[in-house]
C-alpha positions in Angstrom: 0.0 0.1 -0.1 2.9 2.3 1.0 6.3 2.5 -0.3 9.0 4.8 1.1 11.9 4.7 -1.0 15.4 6.2 0.2 13.9 9.5 1.2 16.1 12.0 2.7 14.4 15.2 4.6 16.2 18.6 5.6 15.4 21.4 8.1 17.5 24.2 6.6 21.2 22.6 6.5 20.2 20.0 9.0 19.5 16.5 7.4 16.5 15.0 9.6 16.1 11.8 7.4 18.8 9.8 5.9 17.8 7.5 2.8 15.0 5.8 4.7 12.8 3.0 3.1 9.6 1.6 4.6 7.0 -0.7 3.4 3.6 -1.0 4.5 1.1 -3.7 3.4 -2.6 -3.2 3.3 -4.4 -4.2 6.6 -1.1 -4.1 8.7 -0.2 -2.3 11.9 3.4 -0.9 11.2 5.2 0.8 13.9 8.2 3.1 13.9 10.2 3.4 17.1 12.9 5.5 18.3 14.4 8.1 20.8 13.4 11.7 20.9 14.9 13.4 17.9 15.3 10.3 15.8 13.3 11.8 13.2 9.9 9.8 13.7 7.5 12.7 13.4 9.5 14.0 10.3 8.8 10.9 8.9 4.8 11.1 9.2 5.2 15.0 8.1 7.1 14.0 5.0 4.6 11.5 4.3 1.8 14.1 4.7 3.4 16.8 2.5 3.9 19.1 5.3 7.7 18.9 5.1 9.0 18.4 1.7 11.5 15.5 0.7 14.8 16.4 -0.6 15.4 13.0 -2.4 13.5 9.5 -2.8 9.9 9.1 -3.3 6.8 8.2 -1.5 4.2 5.9 -3.3 0.5 5.2 -2.1 -1.3 2.5 -3.7 1.1 2.7 -6.8 0.8 6.5 -7.1 3.9 8.9 -6.3 2.9 11.3 -3.7 6.0 12.7 -3.2 5.2 16.2 -4.4 1.3 16.3 -3.7 0.0 19.1 -1.4 -1.6 17.8 2.0 -5.2 18.3 1.3 -4.4 15.8 -2.0 -2.8 13.1 0.1 -5.8 13.4 2.3 -8.3 13.2 -0.5 -6.5 9.9 -1.5 -7.1 8.3 2.0 -4.4 9.2 4.2 -5.1 10.9 7.6 -2.6 11.8 10.3 -3.3 12.0 14.1 -0.5 14.5 15.0 1.7 14.8 18.2 0.1 16.9 20.9 -3.5 16.0 19.4 -4.0 19.5 17.9 -7.7 19.5 17.9 -9.7 22.8 17.3 -9.8 24.1 21.0 -12.7 26.6 20.5 -14.7 24.1 18.4 -17.2 21.6 20.2 -16.5 18.1 19.7 -19.3 17.6 17.2 -17.9 20.5 15.0 -14.3 18.8 15.3 -15.6 15.6 13.8 -17.3 17.7 10.9 -13.9 19.2 10.3 -12.8 15.7 10.0 -15.1 15.2 7.1 -14.3 18.5 5.2 -13.5 17.0 1.8 -16.5 14.8 2.0 -20.1 15.5 0.9 -21.9 12.4 1.5 -24.1 13.6 4.2 -25.8 10.3 5.4 -22.4 8.5 5.3 -21.0 11.2 7.5 -24.0 10.9 10.0 -23.5 7.0 10.2 -19.7 7.6 10.8 -20.3 9.8 13.6 -22.7 7.3 15.3 -19.6 4.7 14.8 -17.4 7.2 16.5 -19.9 7.7 19.5 -20.0 3.7 19.5 -16.1 3.5 19.6 -15.7 6.5 22.1 -19.1 6.8 24.5 -17.4 9.8 26.4 -17.3 11.8 22.9 -21.1 11.4 22.5 -21.4 12.6 26.3 -19.2 15.7 25.5 -20.6 16.4 21.8 -21.6 19.7 22.6 -18.3 20.8 24.8 -15.6 22.9 23.5 -12.5 20.5 22.5 -10.2 22.5 24.6 -12.0 21.8 27.9 -11.6 17.9 27.4 -9.0 16.0 29.4 -5.9 14.6 27.8 -7.2 11.5 27.2 -10.5 12.6 25.7 -8.7 14.9 23.4 -6.5 12.1 22.2 -10.0 10.2 21.6 -11.2 13.3 19.8 -8.0 13.7 17.3 -8.2 10.0 16.4 -12.2 10.3 15.6 -11.5 13.5 13.7 -8.9 11.8 11.5 -11.4 8.7 11.0 -13.9 11.1 9.9 -11.9 11.1 6.5 -12.3 7.6 6.1 -8.7 6.9 5.9 -7.5 3.6 4.2 -4.0 4.5 5.8 -4.3 5.9 9.2 -0.9 7.7 10.6 -0.5 8.0 14.4 2.0 10.4 15.9 2.8 9.3 19.7 -1.0 8.5 20.8 0.3 7.7 24.2 2.1 11.0 24.8 1.3 12.6 28.3 -1.6 9.8 29.1 -2.3 7.8 32.4 -1.3 4.1 31.6 -4.9 3.0 31.9 -6.0 5.8 29.2 -3.0 4.5 27.2 -4.4 0.7 27.2 -7.6 2.1 26.1 -6.4 4.0 23.2 -4.1 1.1 22.2 -7.0 -1.3 22.4 -9.1 1.1 20.1 -6.3 1.3 17.8 -6.4 -2.4 17.3 -10.0 -2.5 17.0 -10.0 0.1 14.1 -7.4 -1.9 12.3 -9.5 -5.3 12.8 -12.9 -4.0 12.2 -12.4 -1.4 9.2 -9.2 -3.1 8.1 -7.6 0.4 8.3 -4.1 0.1 7.9 -2.1 1.8 10.6 1.6 3.4 10.8 1.9 4.0 14.4 5.0 6.2 15.4 5.6 5.8 19.1 8.0 6.2 22.0 6.4 3.8 24.0 8.0 0.9 22.2 6.8 -1.9 24.5 3.0 -1.0 23.8 3.7 -0.2 20.2 5.4 -3.7 19.4 2.8 -5.4 21.3 -0.2 -4.5 18.8 1.9 -4.1 15.5 2.6 -6.7 13.0 6.0 -5.2 12.0 8.4 -2.7 13.4 11.1 -0.5 12.4 13.8 1.2 14.5 14.9 4.6 13.5 18.2 6.1 14.8 19.4 9.7 14.2 17.5 9.6 10.8 18.3 6.1 9.6 16.5 3.1 9.8 18.8 0.7 12.2 16.5 -2.5 12.3 13.4 -4.1 10.7 11.5 -7.2 11.9 8.6 -8.7 12.6 7.2 -7.1 16.0 7.4 -10.1 18.2 11.0 -10.5 17.3 11.8 -6.8 17.9 10.2 -7.3 21.5 12.6 -10.1 21.8 15.8 -8.5 20.5 18.5 -7.9 23.2 19.5 -4.6 21.6 15.8 -3.2 21.3 15.1 -4.6 24.6 18.2 -2.7 26.1 17.8 0.7 24.4 13.9 0.9 23.9 12.2 -1.4 26.5 14.2 -0.6 29.6 15.0 -4.4 30.1 
């Protein structure tokens, strides 16, 4: 579904990504793990067209999307849940969901998707008229995921969904990620500093170190890899 081929990305003169290649098959959960500053978020920003790549290519379902604008990329079926949630704080929960469906005009299907969101996250239905900025961190993360789902993505990009959340909420969020993948056959590209949680739900994983892919394997094998244990799992 997704082929990232030898992409390099720069911020001014600083090279953030160095010839990285990642493949994602339809229906998979892929995770990209690494330390702070390794380039994980930059990878997703490059995928979304927010940070332009200097070299290499990005293909989605056989189409080169390397030079497309972010709105065109969303229209093809890729949505991102950004780090730090970035919901619209002054809009209500319902209005945030409506914004997720901005490029759609199938009114009846949008209503069905909102009903599905409320089934997935009953708390959001309880808070549907509440301003997004007044929600708890966990509720805002639920809203950020839901807003992305309203675009009906075939590929969902998640950037640090566990960031700043209590362990119980983190478990709930990761359970929902698995559910979205299984029920909707939504392919998921998960960037996460909580390597243990990410590898437990992923099919395959990649390790990013200072802008380079240093290791890739099945997620269960990475969980038992001694180097990964020491560097990222605290074992």
